[in-house]
C-alpha positions in Angstrom: 61.0 8.6 31.5 59.4 7.7 34.6 60.9 8.1 38.0 62.5 5.1 39.1 60.6 5.5 42.1 57.6 4.7 40.7 58.7 1.6 38.9 59.8 0.5 42.3 56.3 1.5 43.1 54.8 -0.6 40.5 56.3 -3.4 41.4 55.6 -3.4 45.1 52.1 -3.4 43.5 52.1 -6.7 41.2 54.2 -8.2 44.1 52.6 -7.1 47.1 55.4 -8.0 48.5 58.6 -5.6 49.4 61.5 -8.9 49.7 60.2 -9.7 46.2 59.9 -6.7 44.8 63.7 -6.1 45.6 64.0 -9.4 44.0 63.1 -8.6 40.7 64.2 -4.8 40.7 68.0 -6.3 41.9 67.8 -3.9 44.8 67.6 -4.3 48.5 64.4 -4.3 50.7 65.4 -1.3 52.4 65.9 0.5 49.4 62.5 -0.5 47.8 61.0 0.9 51.5 62.9 3.7 50.7 61.7 4.9 47.4 57.8 4.0 48.5 58.6 6.1 51.6 60.0 9.2 49.5 56.8 9.0 47.2 54.6 9.0 50.0 56.1 12.0 51.4 56.2 13.5 48.4 52.8 13.5 47.6 51.5 13.8 51.6 49.8 10.3 51.7 50.3 6.4 52.9 50.0 4.0 49.5 50.3 0.9 51.5 48.8 -0.6 54.4 48.9 -4.2 56.0 45.8 -6.1 56.9 47.1 -8.5 59.2 50.4 -9.6 57.5 48.6 -9.0 54.2 50.0 -5.7 52.2 47.3 -3.8 50.4 46.8 0.0 48.7 45.2 2.5 50.3 42.4 4.7 48.6 45.6 7.7 47.8 47.3 4.3 46.8 44.5 3.1 44.7 44.6 6.1 42.6 48.4 6.5 42.3 48.3 3.2 41.0 45.9 3.6 38.4 48.0 7.0 37.5 50.9 5.6 37.3 49.9 2.7 34.8 49.2 5.4 32.6 51.9 7.1 32.9 53.8 4.5 32.1 51.9 2.8 29.5 52.1 6.9 27.9 55.5 7.0 28.2 55.9 3.9 25.9 53.5 5.0 23.3 55.0 8.3 23.4 58.4 6.6 22.8 56.7 4.9 19.7 54.9 7.6 18.3 58.2 10.2 18.0 59.8 6.7 16.8 57.2 6.7 13.9 57.9 10.1 13.0 60.9 8.9 10.8 59.0 5.8 9.7 55.6 4.2 9.0 53.2 4.0 12.2 53.1 1.5 14.2 49.5 0.0 15.7 50.4 -2.6 18.6 47.7 -3.9 20.5 46.2 -7.6 21.7 43.3 -9.7 21.0 42.0 -12.5 22.4 41.6 -15.6 20.4 38.2 -15.5 19.5 38.5 -12.0 18.2 41.8 -12.1 16.6 40.7 -15.4 14.2 36.8 -14.8 13.7 36.3 -10.6 14.5 39.6 -8.7 13.4 40.6 -9.8 9.8 37.8 -7.7 8.3 38.5 -4.1 10.5 42.3 -4.8 9.6 41.5 -5.2 5.7 39.8 -1.7 6.5 42.4 0.1 8.3 45.3 -1.0 5.6 43.1 0.0 3.0 42.8 3.4 4.4 46.2 3.8 6.0 48.9 1.4 3.6 51.8 3.3 5.3 50.6 1.3 8.7 52.3 -1.3 10.2 50.6 -3.8 12.5 51.3 -6.2 15.5 48.4 -7.8 16.9 49.0 -10.3 20.2 46.7 -12.9 20.5 46.3 -14.1 24.2 43.5 -14.8 26.9 42.1 -11.7 28.7 44.2 -12.0 31.7 47.4 -12.2 29.7 46.2 -9.1 27.5 45.5 -7.0 30.6 49.2 -7.7 32.1 50.6 -6.7 28.4 48.4 -3.5 28.9 49.9 -2.9 32.1 53.4 -3.2 31.7 53.4 -1.2 28.1 53.7 -3.8 25.9 50.7 -3.1 23.9 49.1 0.0 23.6 45.2 -1.4 23.4 43.4 -4.6 23.5 40.1 -5.9 22.2 38.8 -8.8 24.6 35.7 -10.9 25.0 36.3 -11.3 29.3 35.5 -9.4 32.3 38.0 -6.1 33.6 38.4 -3.7 35.7 36.6 -0.4 34.8 38.7 1.2 37.6 42.0 0.5 36.0 40.6 1.0 32.0 38.8 2.8 29.8 36.4 0.8 27.4 34.5 1.2 24.3 31.8 -2.0 23.0 33.3 -3.1 19.7 30.6 -5.5 18.8 27.8 -7.6 20.9 27.9 -11.1 20.1 25.0 -14.1 20.9 26.2 -16.6 23.1 24.9 -19.8 21.6 24.5 -23.2 22.7 25.7 -26.0 20.1 26.5 -29.5 18.7 26.9 -31.4 15.7 23.5 -31.5 13.1 23.6 -35.1 13.5 23.8 -35.5 17.5 21.1 -37.7 18.4 19.5 -36.1 21.3 19.7 -32.8 20.3 16.0 -31.6 20.0 15.6 -32.9 23.2 18.7 -31.1 25.5 15.7 -28.4 26.3 17.2 -27.5 30.1 20.6 -27.6 31.3 20.1 -30.7 33.4 19.5 -32.5 30.0 23.2 -31.4 29.1 24.5 -33.2 32.5 24.8 -36.4 30.5 26.4 -35.0 27.6 30.3 -34.5 27.1 30.5 -30.6 27.7 33.8 -29.2 25.6 35.1 -26.0 27.0 38.1 -23.6 26.5 40.6 -23.4 29.5 40.8 -21.4 32.6 41.6 -17.9 31.8 40.0 -18.0 28.7 37.2 -15.3 27.9 34.7 -17.4 26.3 35.1 -20.0 29.7 34.4 -16.9 31.9 31.3 -15.7 30.0 29.8 -19.4 30.1 31.0 -19.7 33.8 28.9 -16.3 34.5 25.8 -17.6 32.5 25.7 -21.0 34.6 25.7 -19.3 37.6 22.3 -17.3 36.8 21.0 -20.8 37.0 22.6 -22.2 40.0 25.3 -24.7 37.6 29.0 -25.1 37.9 31.2 -26.6 35.1 31.9 -29.1 37.8 28.4 -30.2 37.6 29.4 -31.6 34.4 30.7 -35.2 35.0 31.8 -35.1 31.1 33.9 -31.9 31.2 36.7 -31.6 28.7 39.1 -28.8 29.1 40.9 -27.8 25.3 43.1 -25.0 25.0 42.3 -24.6 21.1 39.1 -23.3 20.0 39.2 -25.2 16.4 40.1 -28.3 18.6 36.8 -27.5 20.4 34.5 -27.0 17.1 35.5 -29.9 15.2 34.6 -32.3 18.2 31.7 -30.9 18.6 31.2 -31.1 14.7 32.1 -34.8 14.8 29.6 -35.4 17.7 31.6 -35.8 20.2 30.1 -33.5 22.8 27.9 -30.0 23.1 29.7 -26.7 23.1 29.5 -22.9 23.9 30.4 -20.5 21.2 29.8 -17.1 20.3 27.8 -16.6 16.8 30.7 -15.1 14.6 32.6 -18.2 15.0 30.1 -21.4 14.1 27.8 -19.2 11.5 29.4 -20.8 8.8 29.2 -24.4 10.2 25.6 -23.4 11.1 24.5 -22.0 7.9 26.2 -25.0 5.9 24.3 -27.4 8.4 27.4 -28.9 10.0 26.2 -27.6 13.3 23.5 -26.8 15.1 22.1 -24.6 17.6 21.0 -26.5 21.2 17.3 -25.2 21.9 17.7 -24.7 25.7 15.0 -23.0 26.9 15.6 -19.6 28.6 18.8 -19.0 27.1 19.5 -15.8 25.5 23.0 -14.7 26.4 24.9 -12.0 24.8 28.2 -10.4 25.4 30.6 -7.9 24.7 33.8 -7.6 23.4 35.4 -4.4 24.4 38.2 -2.3 23.2 40.1 -0.6 26.2 43.0 1.3 26.9 44.6 2.5 30.6 42.5 4.7 32.4 43.5 8.6 32.3 45.8 8.1 29.4 47.1 11.3 27.6 46.2 9.4 24.7 42.5 8.4 25.0 41.8 10.5 22.0 44.2 8.5 19.3 42.6 5.1 20.9 39.1 6.5 20.1 40.3 7.4 16.5 41.3 4.1 16.1 38.7 2.5 17.5 36.5 4.1 14.9 38.7 3.6 12.3 38.6 -0.8 13.4 34.5 -0.2 13.4 34.6 0.7 9.4 33.2 -1.7 7.0 36.1 -2.9 4.7 36.6 -1.2 0.9 36.1 -4.5 -0.4 
């Protein structure tokens, strides 16, 4: 549905390299240049300029990029909507690991109860990957814990969560860990780079002029449940959203570390492409998912 020249423009924006864009599109580099030049002439503005040898977007190019992304996404969503007229409607979205595993079951139950004909497809990835899928039109919206560009996306706060430092209830030094410097001698269990949970932790530590590299026993794991299991076994300390560990804290398996002046909350955000013509539809889905289930 999109003009082929707009697809060329979007590929150049993703690669910031005419040669690489040509390779991905299976066309020649002069053809890429011709497509971009035709768009610039059509809209009467330059979309790219060079800063030294580095290609970057002009202000007009940034506006066109944001709008073109929304157009591509809306075209894909429109196709799904038309196809669903003769079948069950499809809800195609993404969620980060914490949200997908610990937050979404209840809202999805409500949605299934109120719309039993709906077909659901929830992809679970880290924030960076979900934003890529959103840009490519692979998903309609995403619910993320990481940070995002308000220039590119519209968003609503889905839930606000406390971010807690925890350890095993039997951890020997637990009650003496009252300052961040007290944690330097402990094993810190964290998610992999690109994880929203890790990014929230890194930003919280910056407030205390601390980086993850300051922890000599830093241990990176790509599985949330593995981190929780190791923390529960007394292998180290970790930071979790409250929803992830509330059962373990309530049952006495984990306990909150009494760090002084550490009161961090973070928003989980429901977001979609900025300027989308389907913004009203996404707001309706947001409202439906925020309702309690009928249990």
